[in-house]
N, C-alpha and C positions, 0 to 999 in steps of 0.2 A: 623367544617367547612371541606368540601371536599378538597382533594389535589388540584384539578383543581381550586376551588375558591381561595384557599390560594395562589397558584402560581400567579394567575391573580391579586389578591389584592395587592401583593407586587412587581409586575413587575416594576412599575414606580420607586419605591424606590430603587430597585436593580440596575436599569440602572443608577440612579443618584449616586449610591455608587461605580460605576465601577472604578472611579479614585482613590479610597482609598481601593481597594480590599485587603484582607488579604494575607499574604505571601503564596506561593504555598505549602510550607512544613509545614503549620500550623498543630498542632497536632489534630488528630481525636478523637472522643469520644470512650471510651473503649468499646470493643465488649461485648455484652451480651452473656450469656451462649448459646452455640450452634450456634452463629453467624459465618458467613464466612467473612474473611478479605483477601483482595488482595491489592497489591501495583500497582499503575498505574501512571507512569510518574510523580513522585513526590507527589502523593496523596495516602493516605491509605483509601480504600473503605471498609465499613462495611455493610454487608447484614444480616438482621435478618430473611429474607425469600427470596426465589428466585424472582427476578423482573418479573413482569407480563406485563408491558407496556414499551417496549424498543423503543427508537428512534435511528436510525443510520443516521449519518450526511453525509455519502458518500457511493458510490457503493461498494467499497471494504469491508467496515464494514458490509454492508447489506449482501453481499455474504458470509462472514464469519459466521454471525448469522444463515444463511440458512444452511450452511454446518454443523453447530452444532445442527441442527434440531429444532430450536426455532422460526421458521418463524411465527407461530401462535401468538407469543408474540410481534412481531415487529409491532408497531402501526404507524410508519412513517419512510419514507426514503427521501433522497434528493440527489442532485448533481450527477445525472447519467451521466457518461462520455462516455460510449461506450455500445455496445450491451451486454446484460446480458448473462452470460454463459448458454448454453442450459440446463444444468442439474439443474439450479436454476430458469430458466425463468418463469415457471408456478407459483411457489411459490412467486417469486419476483412480478409478476403481481397482486397478491392479496394484496400487501402492499400499504397503502395510500401514495401518493407522496405529501409531505408537501411543497416541492419546487423543480422545475426542476433544479435549480441552488443551490447556497450556502444558507443554511437555516438560517433565522434570528430568533430573540428571541421570538417575539409574537406568530408565528405559532408553534414554539417548545413548549412553555408553554401551549398553547391551547390543545396540544396533551396529556397533563397530564402524562408525562413520569415518571417512577421510575428508569430509567437508560438511559443515553445517551452515545452512543459509536461512536468513530471517529478514523480514521486512522491518522489524523494530528492535532496537538495541535493548529495550526493556525486557525482552524475552531471555536475555542472557544475564540472569542474576543468580546468586547463590541458592535461592530457594526455588528457582525454575530450572533452566537447562544447565546452570552453572555459569560462572563468569567467563568472558572471552579469554582472560588470562589463564584461568584454570585449564580450559580446553587447549590453549596454546601450549601449556606445559606438558600436556598429554600428547602433543604432536598432531592435534586436530585444528586446522584453520577454520575460522568463523567469518562468514561474509554477511555484512549488514547493508541493507539498501542505502544508497547515497541520499535517497529522498528523506530518510530519517536523520540525516546529518547535514543540514543545510549549511552552505558556506557564505550566505548573504549576497551572493552574486549570481549563481547559476539557477536558471528556472527549473521548477520541479520536473517538467517533462524531460529536460536535458539531463538532469541527474538520474532519472529513471533510464534513459537511453544509455548513460554511462554504466549503469548496472548490467544491462543486457550485453554491452560490449565487453565489460570486464569478466562477467561470468562466461561469456563465449570464449574468451581467451583462456581462462582457467580450465575450462572443460574441453577445450580443443574443438569447439564448434563455432569458430569466428565467422565462417561464411553464413551459417544460419542466423547468428546474432546480427550480422550486418543487414541481412534481409529483413529481419524483424524491425530493426531500427529504421530502415529506409521506409518500410510500409507505414509505420506509425508516425514518423516525421512528416510524411506526405499528408496525413490527416491533420496534424498540428498546423502545418503550413497553409493548408486549405482553410482551416478555421481562422487563422490569423489574417489571411487575405480578405476573407468575407467580413471579419470584424473591422478592418480598416475602412470598408465601404459602408458599414452600418451607421445610421444616424446616431450621433452622440447623445448621451443623457439618459439612456434606458437603464432603469435600476432593477436589480434582481436580488432576491433573498433565497438562500439555500437552506431549507429546513431538513436537517440530517436525521435527528432523532428527537423523541420526546420521552422524558423520564419523570414519573410522578406529575405529569401535566405540564412540565417545564420544557420549553423547546431549546434545542441545541442547534446552532446555525453556523454557517461558514464564516470564519473570521479571516484575517489578513494572511495567516501563515500557511494555509493549506492549498491543496490542489484545486479546490473549487474556486477559490479566489483567482488563481492563475487561469483557469478555464474562462472565468468571466472576462478577464483582461484580454485573452486571446479573441474572445467573441465580440469585443468592443462594447461591453456593457459594464455597469458599475455594481459591484457587490456592496450592498447597503451597510454591511458591518465590516468594511475594510479598515475602519479606525480601531478595531480590536485586534491586537497582535497575538492572537491565538488561532489554533486550527479549527476547533469546534467549540466556541464559547457558549456558556449558558446565558440566555437572555430571557425576556418576558414577551408574552403575546402582545402586550401594549406597546413595547418597544418596536416590535415588528410593524405594527400598524402605524406607529408614529413616523417611521422612516419611509412609508409610502412606496413600497416596491411595485414596479409595473409588471413584473413577472415573478411567480413563485415556483421554485424548484423543490420537489419533495422527494426525499430518499425513501425507497421501499426496503425495509429490513424485516419483512414479515416472517422470513424463515428463522430469524433469531428467536421469535416466539414470545417476546415481552409485550406487555400492554402498550399500545401506542406505536408499535414498530412498523405496522403496515402503512403504506401510502394512503389507503382508504381511511384508516383511523385518524391519521394526521389531518387529512382534508376535512373530515367530519368535525374535528376539534376546531379548526379554523372557521368553518361555517357556523359553528355555534357560538363563537366568541363575539361579544358585542361590537368590538372595534375592528378586529381583523375581518370579520364577515362583510364589512362595508368597503373593503378594498376593491377598486375596479378590477384588479387582477383576478380576484375570485369571482366577482360578478360576471366578468366577461370570458371566463374560462382560460385565462392566460396562465395556465398551470402546466408544468413539465414534471412528469414522474420518471425517476431514474432508479435503477438498482443501487442500493446504498453502497455496496462494495465497489461499485464503479466510480463513486464520488471520492474515494480514497485512492492513493497512488497504487496502481497495479497494471499488469499487462492488459487489463480490460478497460482501463480508464479512457482510452481513445474511443471506445464505444459510447461512453457517456458524453464525451466532447462532440462526437458526431451527432448524436441524438439531440443534444442541447442546442447546437447551432441550427440544425434542421428545424426544430420547433420554434426557435427565435425567428427564423425566416418566415415561417407560417404565421406567427403572431404579428410580426411587423407588417406583413403584406396585407393584413386585414384591418390594420389601424388600431 
Protein backbone atom coordinates (compact mmCIF):
# COMPACT_ATOMS: atom_id res chain seq x y z
CA UNK A 1 0.00 0.00 0.00
CA UNK A 2 1.36 3.47 -0.86
CA UNK A 3 2.19 5.98 1.88
CA UNK A 4 -0.66 8.20 0.66
CA UNK A 5 -3.19 5.38 0.78
CA UNK A 6 -1.95 4.30 4.20
CA UNK A 7 -2.17 7.82 5.61
CA UNK A 8 -5.71 8.32 4.35
CA UNK A 9 -6.91 4.88 5.43
CA UNK A 10 -5.92 5.48 9.06
CA UNK A 11 -6.82 9.16 9.21
CA UNK A 12 -10.17 8.64 10.93
CA UNK A 13 -8.70 6.22 13.45
CA UNK A 14 -5.84 8.60 14.24
CA UNK A 15 -8.23 11.47 14.95
CA UNK A 16 -10.29 9.27 17.28
CA UNK A 17 -7.08 8.26 19.06
CA UNK A 18 -6.02 11.86 19.75
CA UNK A 19 -7.42 11.84 23.26
CA UNK A 20 -5.18 8.91 24.23
CA UNK A 21 -2.01 9.92 22.38
CA UNK A 22 1.25 8.41 23.56
CA UNK A 23 3.59 10.49 25.76
CA UNK A 24 5.73 13.05 23.94
CA UNK A 25 8.92 11.34 25.09
CA UNK A 26 7.91 7.85 23.97
CA UNK A 27 11.00 5.85 22.94
CA UNK A 28 11.77 5.78 19.24
CA UNK A 29 12.71 2.74 17.22
CA UNK A 30 16.43 2.03 17.15
CA UNK A 31 18.18 3.53 14.16
CA UNK A 32 19.29 1.18 11.41
CA UNK A 33 22.86 1.22 10.15
CA UNK A 34 23.65 4.50 8.46
CA UNK A 35 20.45 6.19 9.63
CA UNK A 36 20.45 9.81 10.82
CA UNK A 37 18.94 10.67 14.20
CA UNK A 38 18.05 14.15 15.46
CA UNK A 39 16.26 15.39 18.55
CA UNK A 40 13.36 17.78 18.08
CA UNK A 41 11.38 19.24 20.96
CA UNK A 42 11.07 16.02 22.95
CA UNK A 43 11.03 13.62 20.00
CA UNK A 44 13.83 11.54 18.53
CA UNK A 45 13.53 11.45 14.75
CA UNK A 46 15.17 8.70 12.71
CA UNK A 47 15.77 8.97 8.97
CA UNK A 48 16.95 6.02 6.89
CA UNK A 49 17.14 8.34 3.89
CA UNK A 50 16.76 12.05 3.23
CA UNK A 51 13.07 13.10 3.13
CA UNK A 52 11.75 13.91 -0.34
CA UNK A 53 8.26 15.22 0.44
CA UNK A 54 8.41 17.92 3.11
CA UNK A 55 5.48 20.03 4.29
CA UNK A 56 6.11 23.30 6.19
CA UNK A 57 3.30 24.50 8.43
CA UNK A 58 4.28 28.17 8.48
CA UNK A 59 6.17 30.85 6.57
CA UNK A 60 9.28 30.88 8.73
CA UNK A 61 9.78 27.12 8.38
CA UNK A 62 9.29 27.39 4.63
CA UNK A 63 11.90 30.14 4.31
CA UNK A 64 14.33 28.09 6.42
CA UNK A 65 13.94 25.13 4.05
CA UNK A 66 14.52 27.43 1.08
CA UNK A 67 17.66 28.83 2.75
CA UNK A 68 18.88 25.24 3.06
CA UNK A 69 18.38 24.76 -0.68
CA UNK A 70 15.70 22.05 -0.52
CA UNK A 71 12.79 23.99 -2.02
CA UNK A 72 12.33 21.33 -4.70
CA UNK A 73 11.43 18.87 -1.94
CA UNK A 74 8.83 21.09 -0.24
CA UNK A 75 5.44 19.80 -1.40
CA UNK A 76 3.30 22.14 0.65
CA UNK A 77 3.24 25.30 2.75
CA UNK A 78 0.65 27.20 4.77
CA UNK A 79 0.00 30.14 7.08
CA UNK A 80 1.68 32.94 5.12
CA UNK A 81 1.89 35.95 7.45
CA UNK A 82 3.68 38.63 5.50
CA UNK A 83 5.50 39.31 2.26
CA UNK A 84 8.05 36.65 1.45
CA UNK A 85 11.68 37.75 1.58
CA UNK A 86 12.74 38.77 -1.96
CA UNK A 87 15.61 36.27 -1.95
CA UNK A 88 13.12 33.42 -1.48
CA UNK A 89 10.11 34.80 -3.37
CA UNK A 90 10.59 32.97 -6.67
CA UNK A 91 11.18 29.57 -5.07
CA UNK A 92 8.40 30.15 -2.53
CA UNK A 93 5.98 30.85 -5.38
CA UNK A 94 6.55 27.35 -6.78
CA UNK A 95 5.47 25.61 -3.55
CA UNK A 96 1.82 24.45 -3.39
CA UNK A 97 -0.19 26.38 -0.80
CA UNK A 98 -2.13 23.76 1.15
CA UNK A 99 -3.88 26.43 3.21
CA UNK A 100 -3.59 30.22 3.36
CA UNK A 101 -4.10 29.93 7.12
CA UNK A 102 -3.39 27.20 9.67
CA UNK A 103 -3.15 23.79 8.01
CA UNK A 104 -5.50 21.03 9.14
CA UNK A 105 -5.07 17.27 9.11
CA UNK A 106 -6.84 16.18 5.94
CA UNK A 107 -4.98 18.36 3.40
CA UNK A 108 -1.72 17.63 5.22
CA UNK A 109 -2.17 13.88 4.87
CA UNK A 110 -3.30 14.25 1.25
CA UNK A 111 0.09 15.85 0.50
CA UNK A 112 1.73 12.51 1.43
CA UNK A 113 4.61 14.03 3.46
CA UNK A 114 7.61 12.16 4.78
CA UNK A 115 8.55 15.07 7.07
CA UNK A 116 6.50 17.92 8.56
CA UNK A 117 8.33 21.03 9.82
CA UNK A 118 6.93 23.81 12.02
CA UNK A 119 8.18 26.79 13.99
CA UNK A 120 5.60 26.27 16.74
CA UNK A 121 4.47 23.10 18.53
CA UNK A 122 1.00 24.69 18.83
CA UNK A 123 0.45 23.93 15.13
CA UNK A 124 0.41 20.21 16.03
CA UNK A 125 -2.96 19.79 17.73
CA UNK A 126 -5.88 17.46 17.04
CA UNK A 127 -7.92 20.28 15.45
CA UNK A 128 -4.98 21.56 13.38
CA UNK A 129 -2.35 19.40 11.66
CA UNK A 130 -2.86 16.56 14.12
CA UNK A 131 -0.75 15.77 17.14
CA UNK A 132 2.88 14.79 16.75
CA UNK A 133 2.05 11.38 18.21
CA UNK A 134 -0.67 10.82 15.61
CA UNK A 135 1.69 11.64 12.80
CA UNK A 136 4.43 9.51 14.33
CA UNK A 137 2.03 6.55 14.40
CA UNK A 138 1.50 7.11 10.67
CA UNK A 139 5.23 7.01 10.05
CA UNK A 140 5.57 10.77 9.51
CA UNK A 141 8.28 12.50 11.61
CA UNK A 142 7.59 16.03 12.84
CA UNK A 143 10.26 18.67 13.41
CA UNK A 144 9.56 21.62 15.72
CA UNK A 145 11.96 24.53 16.05
CA UNK A 146 14.17 24.35 19.13
CA UNK A 147 13.47 28.06 19.63
CA UNK A 148 9.91 27.08 20.60
CA UNK A 149 11.27 24.61 23.16
CA UNK A 150 13.65 26.59 25.40
CA UNK A 151 15.92 24.66 27.74
CA UNK A 152 16.64 27.58 30.06
CA UNK A 153 20.31 27.63 29.09
CA UNK A 154 20.80 27.98 25.34
CA UNK A 155 20.43 31.39 23.70
CA UNK A 156 17.66 31.76 21.08
CA UNK A 157 20.07 32.26 18.17
CA UNK A 158 22.02 29.15 19.16
CA UNK A 159 18.79 27.14 19.34
CA UNK A 160 17.91 28.39 15.88
CA UNK A 161 21.35 27.43 14.58
CA UNK A 162 20.72 23.97 16.04
CA UNK A 163 17.56 23.84 13.88
CA UNK A 164 19.57 24.61 10.77
CA UNK A 165 22.18 21.98 11.65
CA UNK A 166 19.67 19.25 12.52
CA UNK A 167 17.50 19.90 9.47
CA UNK A 168 20.63 19.91 7.35
CA UNK A 169 21.61 16.47 8.70
CA UNK A 170 18.10 15.06 8.26
CA UNK A 171 17.78 16.39 4.71
CA UNK A 172 21.31 15.49 3.65
CA UNK A 173 22.46 19.09 3.16
CA UNK A 174 24.84 19.50 6.09
CA UNK A 175 27.29 21.55 4.05
CA UNK A 176 24.66 24.15 3.14
CA UNK A 177 23.42 24.18 6.73
CA UNK A 178 26.95 24.73 8.01
CA UNK A 179 27.41 27.69 5.68
CA UNK A 180 24.09 29.19 6.78
CA UNK A 181 25.04 28.84 10.44
CA UNK A 182 28.50 30.32 9.87
CA UNK A 183 27.12 33.31 7.96
CA UNK A 184 24.50 34.07 10.59
CA UNK A 185 26.77 33.46 13.56
CA UNK A 186 29.17 36.03 12.11
CA UNK A 187 26.37 38.64 12.29
CA UNK A 188 25.58 37.64 15.89
CA UNK A 189 29.25 37.76 16.89
CA UNK A 190 29.66 41.17 15.30
CA UNK A 191 26.60 42.50 17.16
CA UNK A 192 27.90 41.06 20.43
CA UNK A 193 31.31 42.64 19.97
CA UNK A 194 29.75 46.03 19.20
CA UNK A 195 27.43 45.66 22.19
CA UNK A 196 30.37 45.11 24.53
CA UNK A 197 31.76 48.49 23.43
CA UNK A 198 28.44 50.36 23.63
CA UNK A 199 27.99 52.59 26.68
CA UNK A 200 25.88 50.91 29.35
CA UNK A 201 22.45 52.11 30.39
CA UNK A 202 20.70 52.65 27.05
CA UNK A 203 17.07 51.52 27.37
CA UNK A 204 14.88 50.22 24.53
CA UNK A 205 11.24 49.23 24.12
CA UNK A 206 10.11 46.91 21.32
CA UNK A 207 6.51 47.60 20.27
CA UNK A 208 5.47 44.54 18.31
CA UNK A 209 1.75 44.93 17.75
CA UNK A 210 -1.28 46.92 18.87
CA UNK A 211 -4.69 45.27 19.33
CA UNK A 212 -7.75 47.35 20.17
CA UNK A 213 -5.40 50.19 21.06
CA UNK A 214 -3.38 48.06 23.51
CA UNK A 215 0.36 47.63 22.83
CA UNK A 216 2.19 44.31 22.98
CA UNK A 217 5.90 44.63 23.68
CA UNK A 218 8.98 42.47 24.00
CA UNK A 219 9.23 40.75 27.36
CA UNK A 220 12.07 38.67 28.74
CA UNK A 221 11.33 35.39 26.94
CA UNK A 222 11.65 36.28 23.28
CA UNK A 223 14.22 36.89 20.60
CA UNK A 224 13.87 40.68 20.87
CA UNK A 225 15.14 40.63 24.45
CA UNK A 226 18.09 38.52 23.34
CA UNK A 227 18.88 40.96 20.54
CA UNK A 228 18.82 43.78 23.11
CA UNK A 229 21.35 41.94 25.25
CA UNK A 230 23.58 41.23 22.26
CA UNK A 231 23.50 44.92 21.34
CA UNK A 232 24.43 45.99 24.89
CA UNK A 233 21.14 47.75 25.67
CA UNK A 234 18.40 47.10 28.24
CA UNK A 235 14.93 45.94 27.25
CA UNK A 236 12.67 47.94 29.57
CA UNK A 237 10.21 45.05 30.00
CA UNK A 238 12.78 42.38 30.82
CA UNK A 239 11.08 41.93 34.19
CA UNK A 240 8.08 40.35 32.44
CA UNK A 241 8.72 36.66 31.74
CA UNK A 242 6.68 36.47 28.55
CA UNK A 243 7.55 36.77 24.89
CA UNK A 244 5.12 39.54 23.86
CA UNK A 245 3.22 40.73 26.97
CA UNK A 246 0.29 43.13 26.88
CA UNK A 247 1.09 46.43 28.61
CA UNK A 248 -0.26 49.98 28.53
CA UNK A 249 0.98 53.11 26.82
CA UNK A 250 1.37 54.72 30.26
CA UNK A 251 3.65 51.86 31.36
CA UNK A 252 5.81 52.40 28.29
CA UNK A 253 6.09 56.10 29.04
CA UNK A 254 6.87 55.45 32.72
CA UNK A 255 9.83 53.23 31.85
CA UNK A 256 11.45 56.00 29.83
CA UNK A 257 12.99 54.15 26.89
CA UNK A 258 15.79 55.95 25.08
CA UNK A 259 15.03 54.09 21.83
CA UNK A 260 11.71 52.83 20.45
CA UNK A 261 11.64 49.84 18.10
CA UNK A 262 8.44 49.43 16.11
CA UNK A 263 7.40 46.26 14.31
CA UNK A 264 5.78 46.66 10.91
CA UNK A 265 3.04 44.06 10.39
CA UNK A 266 1.15 46.05 7.78
CA UNK A 267 0.65 43.08 5.43
CA UNK A 268 -1.31 41.28 8.14
CA UNK A 269 -3.95 43.91 7.52
CA UNK A 270 -5.35 44.52 11.01
CA UNK A 271 -5.92 48.03 12.39
CA UNK A 272 -2.74 49.26 14.06
CA UNK A 273 -0.49 46.72 12.32
CA UNK A 274 1.62 49.12 10.30
CA UNK A 275 4.62 50.89 11.79
CA UNK A 276 3.12 54.21 10.69
CA UNK A 277 -0.09 53.56 12.63
CA UNK A 278 1.80 52.61 15.78
CA UNK A 279 3.97 55.69 15.54
CA UNK A 280 0.89 57.88 15.07
CA UNK A 281 -0.70 56.39 18.20
CA UNK A 282 2.45 57.13 20.18
CA UNK A 283 2.62 60.70 18.96
CA UNK A 284 -1.01 61.22 19.97
CA UNK A 285 -0.68 59.73 23.46
CA UNK A 286 -0.26 62.45 26.13
CA UNK A 287 2.57 60.68 27.99
CA UNK A 288 4.32 58.66 25.29
CA UNK A 289 4.49 61.65 22.97
CA UNK A 290 6.71 63.40 25.52
CA UNK A 291 9.41 60.75 25.41
CA UNK A 292 12.70 62.23 24.12
CA UNK A 293 13.07 59.10 21.97
CA UNK A 294 10.05 60.17 19.94
CA UNK A 295 10.86 63.87 19.96
CA UNK A 296 14.42 63.22 18.79
CA UNK A 297 13.56 60.57 16.20
CA UNK A 298 15.27 57.72 18.05
CA UNK A 299 12.94 55.22 16.44
CA UNK A 300 13.83 51.97 14.66
CA UNK A 301 11.33 50.33 12.31
CA UNK A 302 11.69 46.61 11.61
CA UNK A 303 9.59 44.02 9.77
CA UNK A 304 7.53 42.28 12.43
CA UNK A 305 8.37 38.81 11.15
CA UNK A 306 12.07 39.52 11.71
CA UNK A 307 11.45 40.29 15.38
CA UNK A 308 10.42 36.66 15.87
CA UNK A 309 12.88 33.77 15.43
CA UNK A 310 13.37 32.93 11.77
CA UNK A 311 16.07 32.65 9.14
CA UNK A 312 15.52 36.41 8.63
CA UNK A 313 16.06 37.51 12.24
CA UNK A 314 19.72 38.33 11.63
CA UNK A 315 18.46 41.05 9.28
CA UNK A 316 16.63 42.65 12.20
CA UNK A 317 19.70 42.32 14.41
CA UNK A 318 21.91 43.94 11.78
CA UNK A 319 19.46 46.83 11.19
CA UNK A 320 18.90 47.32 14.92
CA UNK A 321 22.60 47.57 15.77
CA UNK A 322 23.31 49.83 12.80
CA UNK A 323 20.55 52.21 13.87
CA UNK A 324 21.80 52.12 17.48
CA UNK A 325 25.22 53.19 16.22
CA UNK A 326 23.62 56.09 14.33
CA UNK A 327 21.52 57.10 17.36
CA UNK A 328 24.34 56.98 19.88
CA UNK A 329 26.73 58.80 17.58
CA UNK A 330 24.49 61.85 17.56
CA UNK A 331 23.86 61.79 21.30
